[in-house]
C-alpha positions in Angstrom: -1.2 8.4 1.5 2.6 8.9 2.6 4.8 6.4 1.8 5.4 4.5 4.7 8.8 2.9 3.6 10.1 5.4 1.2 14.0 5.1 3.3 14.2 1.3 2.1 17.3 0.3 0.2 18.4 -2.9 -0.8 20.6 -4.6 1.4 19.1 -3.0 4.5 17.7 -5.6 7.3 13.8 -5.4 8.0 11.2 -7.2 10.2 7.3 -7.7 9.3 5.1 -6.0 11.8 2.4 -8.4 11.5 4.5 -11.7 10.7 7.2 -11.9 13.3 7.7 -15.5 12.8 9.2 -14.4 9.3 12.3 -13.3 11.0 14.7 -11.2 10.3 14.2 -10.0 6.2 17.1 -8.3 3.7 15.7 -6.1 1.0 16.2 -6.8 -2.1 14.4 -4.6 -4.1 12.1 -1.8 -3.9 9.9 -0.9 -6.8 7.1 0.6 -5.3 5.0 -0.3 -4.1 6.4 -3.7 -4.2 9.4 -4.3 -1.6 10.8 -7.6 -2.3 12.3 -9.4 0.9 13.9 -12.3 1.3 13.2 -13.5 4.8 15.1 -16.1 6.8 12.2 -18.4 7.9 10.2 -17.9 4.7 12.4 -17.1 2.0 11.6 -14.4 -0.6 8.1 -12.5 -0.5 6.6 -9.2 -2.2 5.2 -6.4 0.3 3.1 -4.0 -0.5 4.6 -0.8 0.3 1.2 1.3 0.6 -0.1 -1.1 3.2 2.8 -2.3 5.6 5.1 0.0 7.2 8.3 -2.3 7.3 10.2 -2.0 10.5 13.8 -1.7 9.9 16.6 -3.3 12.0 19.7 -1.7 12.2 21.6 -4.1 14.7 21.7 -7.2 12.7 21.1 -10.8 14.8 
């Protein structure tokens, strides 16, 4: 399986495609396949990057 999040780096802003209520998140660390993201509405979450393709946000709100 192709790594869906290979371009992510700490500091980037993302959204979870299946959890819009979590709001904007900032990538804290990327240790594939684990991606730690601090979301505005739910706090720190560890994402399995081989299962979820996070959506990059280039125009921070």
